[in-house]
Backbone as CSV, one residue per row, in Angstrom:
resi,resn,N_x,N_y,N_z,CA_x,CA_y,CA_z,C_x,C_y,C_z
1,MET,-49.561,14.531,35.310,-50.689,14.127,36.114,-51.614,15.329,36.287
2,PRO,-52.900,15.117,36.058,-53.819,16.259,36.160,-53.975,16.746,37.591
3,ASP,-54.255,18.039,37.720,-54.478,18.642,39.029,-55.936,18.551,39.455
4,ARG,-56.790,18.213,38.537,-58.229,18.177,38.792,-58.608,17.016,39.703
5,VAL,-59.462,17.287,40.664,-60.009,16.276,41.561,-61.520,16.386,41.464
6,LEU,-62.174,15.286,41.077,-63.609,15.345,40.854,-64.254,14.020,41.206
7,SER,-65.344,14.089,41.902,-66.180,12.917,42.134,-67.620,13.410,42.165
8,THR,-68.284,13.256,41.029,-69.671,13.705,40.927,-70.582,12.720,41.649
9,ALA,-71.831,13.109,41.807,-72.820,12.205,42.403,-72.917,10.930,41.568
10,GLU,-72.840,11.090,40.252,-72.880,9.922,39.358,-71.668,9.018,39.589
11,GLY,-70.505,9.627,39.772,-69.289,8.854,40.049,-69.382,8.120,41.369
12,LYS,-69.857,8.811,42.397,-70.008,8.187,43.707,-70.996,7.032,43.656
13,SER,-72.071,7.232,42.916,-73.082,6.186,42.785,-72.523,4.966,42.046
14,ALA,-71.752,5.209,40.982,-71.150,4.102,40.234,-70.168,3.327,41.100
15,ILE,-69.386,4.044,41.910,-68.452,3.390,42.831,-69.228,2.519,43.811
16,SER,-70.297,3.062,44.353,-71.101,2.321,45.313,-71.698,1.058,44.684
17,ARG,-72.238,1.201,43.473,-72.829,0.032,42.798,-71.770,-1.014,42.483
18,MET,-70.592,-0.569,42.042,-69.514,-1.500,41.734,-69.112,-2.283,42.982
19,GLN,-68.958,-1.579,44.094,-68.587,-2.237,45.341,-69.678,-3.197,45.799
20,GLN,-70.944,-2.814,45.623,-72.049,-3.695,46.005,-72.044,-4.980,45.187
21,ILE,-71.754,-4.859,43.896,-71.705,-6.041,43.033,-70.591,-6.970,43.482
22,ILE,-69.415,-6.406,43.698,-68.263,-7.228,44.086,-68.465,-7.802,45.482
23,ASN,-68.897,-6.950,46.417,-69.077,-7.396,47.803,-70.343,-8.224,47.984
24,GLY,-71.253,-8.150,47.035,-72.534,-8.829,47.147,-72.490,-10.296,46.803
25,GLY,-71.331,-10.862,46.691,-71.241,-12.293,46.485,-70.635,-12.715,45.164
26,LEU,-70.263,-11.771,44.322,-69.707,-12.148,43.020,-68.446,-12.992,43.168
27,THR,-67.530,-12.554,44.027,-66.293,-13.324,44.196,-66.580,-14.687,44.820
28,GLU,-67.558,-14.739,45.738,-67.915,-16.018,46.348,-68.554,-16.943,45.326
29,GLN,-69.348,-16.389,44.409,-69.950,-17.206,43.368,-68.895,-17.769,42.424
30,ILE,-67.892,-16.983,42.121,-66.798,-17.475,41.272,-66.075,-18.613,41.984
31,THR,-65.821,-18.457,43.283,-65.180,-19.524,44.055,-66.039,-20.785,44.034
32,SER,-67.345,-20.632,44.201,-68.252,-21.788,44.162,-68.219,-22.461,42.791
33,LEU,-68.186,-21.663,41.741,-68.107,-22.203,40.387,-66.829,-23.014,40.197
34,ILE,-65.730,-22.506,40.698,-64.456,-23.234,40.620,-64.557,-24.553,41.379
35,ASN,-65.141,-24.510,42.569,-65.277,-25.736,43.371,-66.125,-26.782,42.660
36,GLU,-67.231,-26.360,42.045,-68.093,-27.306,41.332,-67.377,-27.882,40.117
37,GLY,-66.632,-27.044,39.418,-65.847,-27.527,38.278,-64.802,-28.537,38.710
38,ASN,-64.178,-28.281,39.851,-63.186,-29.226,40.369,-63.827,-30.564,40.711
39,THR,-65.059,-30.531,41.220,-65.780,-31.771,41.500,-66.002,-32.553,40.203
40,LEU,-66.360,-31.840,39.144,-66.618,-32.493,37.860,-65.348,-33.008,37.191
41,MET,-64.208,-32.642,37.703,-62.932,-33.162,37.182,-62.730,-34.637,37.537
42,GLU,-63.463,-35.122,38.496,-63.315,-36.504,38.957,-64.116,-37.459,38.068
43,PRO,-63.453,-38.378,37.360,-64.169,-39.325,36.514,-65.153,-40.203,37.302
44,ALA,-64.889,-40.393,38.575,-65.810,-41.190,39.394,-67.110,-40.420,39.661
45,VAL,-67.100,-39.116,39.440,-68.272,-38.277,39.661,-69.006,-38.016,38.347
46,TRP,-68.250,-37.824,37.287,-68.811,-37.433,35.998,-67.870,-37.912,34.916
47,ASP,-68.372,-38.720,33.981,-67.489,-39.281,32.958,-68.219,-39.432,31.636
48,GLY,-67.460,-39.584,30.623,-67.946,-39.721,29.258,-67.048,-38.907,28.354
49,GLN,-67.306,-38.992,27.063,-66.447,-38.309,26.092,-66.434,-36.791,26.308
50,LEU,-67.608,-36.210,26.467,-67.653,-34.759,26.676,-67.135,-34.371,28.056
51,ALA,-67.342,-35.230,29.041,-66.781,-34.967,30.372,-65.259,-34.991,30.305
52,SER,-64.718,-35.870,29.481,-63.267,-35.937,29.300,-62.756,-34.648,28.638
53,THR,-63.512,-34.152,27.678,-63.150,-32.876,27.038,-63.183,-31.750,28.066
54,PHE,-64.230,-31.758,28.909,-64.330,-30.777,29.985,-63.085,-30.834,30.871
55,ARG,-62.689,-32.038,31.265,-61.514,-32.186,32.144,-60.250,-31.645,31.488
56,GLY,-60.166,-31.755,30.182,-59.005,-31.205,29.477,-59.010,-29.685,29.442
57,ASN,-60.215,-29.123,29.387,-60.341,-27.664,29.291,-60.426,-26.974,30.647
58,TRP,-60.875,-27.695,31.658,-61.162,-27.076,32.947,-59.981,-26.374,33.614
59,PRO,-58.788,-26.948,33.607,-57.686,-26.245,34.300,-57.485,-24.811,33.791
60,GLY,-57.544,-24.609,32.488,-57.392,-23.255,31.948,-58.560,-22.359,32.334
61,THR,-59.762,-22.928,32.314,-60.943,-22.174,32.710,-60.863,-21.795,34.186
62,ALA,-60.494,-22.764,35.022,-60.380,-22.505,36.461,-59.322,-21.441,36.738
63,ASN,-58.219,-21.496,36.023,-57.179,-20.481,36.197,-57.694,-19.101,35.798
64,GLY,-58.462,-19.039,34.713,-59.046,-17.764,34.281,-60.034,-17.221,35.296
65,LEU,-60.859,-18.107,35.849,-61.814,-17.690,36.875,-61.100,-17.203,38.132
66,THR,-60.050,-17.896,38.517,-59.269,-17.489,39.693,-58.643,-16.115,39.460
67,ALA,-58.083,-15.915,38.266,-57.484,-14.617,37.947,-58.540,-13.516,37.955
68,THR,-59.724,-13.822,37.436,-60.815,-12.843,37.432,-61.225,-12.484,38.846
69,ARG,-61.375,-13.495,39.685,-61.745,-13.254,41.083,-60.703,-12.372,41.771
70,ASP,-59.426,-12.674,41.543,-58.355,-11.885,42.155,-58.357,-10.446,41.635
71,LYS,-58.606,-10.275,40.340,-58.644,-8.931,39.751,-59.841,-8.137,40.284
72,LEU,-60.959,-8.803,40.505,-62.117,-8.119,41.080,-61.808,-7.595,42.475
73,GLU,-61.115,-8.383,43.253,-60.742,-7.934,44.602,-59.770,-6.758,44.516
74,GLU,-58.822,-6.815,43.582,-57.900,-5.691,43.386,-58.670,-4.444,42.956
75,LEU,-59.630,-4.620,42.049,-60.437,-3.506,41.577,-61.219,-2.883,42.717
76,ARG,-61.851,-3.705,43.533,-62.622,-3.204,44.668,-61.742,-2.369,45.584
77,THR,-60.566,-2.876,45.905,-59.628,-2.183,46.782,-59.152,-0.880,46.148
78,GLU,-58.829,-0.938,44.866,-58.311,0.242,44.168,-59.367,1.343,44.082
79,VAL,-60.582,0.980,43.712,-61.646,1.979,43.597,-61.936,2.613,44.952
80,GLU,-61.954,1.799,45.987,-62.192,2.320,47.331,-61.099,3.302,47.730
81,LYS,-59.855,2.939,47.469,-58.717,3.793,47.822,-58.765,5.109,47.039
82,ILE,-59.050,5.021,45.748,-59.111,6.224,44.922,-60.231,7.130,45.400
83,ASN,-61.379,6.551,45.702,-62.504,7.354,46.170,-62.174,8.071,47.473
84,VAL,-61.545,7.380,48.410,-61.143,8.006,49.676,-60.175,9.146,49.405
85,ASN,-59.214,8.928,48.514,-58.238,9.976,48.196,-58.900,11.196,47.572
86,ILE,-59.876,10.965,46.680,-60.584,12.075,46.048,-61.411,12.831,47.087
87,MET,-62.088,12.119,47.935,-62.915,12.770,48.961,-62.035,13.568,49.925
88,THR,-60.874,13.036,50.269,-59.947,13.744,51.157,-59.394,14.995,50.481
89,ALA,-59.008,14.861,49.214,-58.448,16.008,48.490,-59.504,17.095,48.290
90,GLY,-60.755,16.674,48.142,-61.817,17.641,47.925,-62.409,18.183,49.212
91,GLY,-61.853,17.758,50.349,-62.335,18.237,51.635,-63.620,17.561,52.092
92,ASN,-63.926,16.403,51.517,-65.163,15.704,51.857,-64.945,14.522,52.788
93,ALA,-63.764,14.384,53.316,-63.478,13.212,54.165,-64.010,13.424,55.562
């Protein structure tokens, strides 16, 4: 494990932008997308040959979106934790 601890202004800015993207509604938009897709799963709401194909594909897509949303939250938490640790180690806390 390296002994070097570094967080440049560019690194801090990238962390801030990443957190803003995630916290700025990205995870909520993914949740909304999943909800709308679930609505379209109902044949009484949307039907036809291509809608049937959608219903066959949607569970895998929804699972992928859910996994992505969960990974984004993990990423946000991890980056925040790493940044705090770097700032503390560098005497910037």
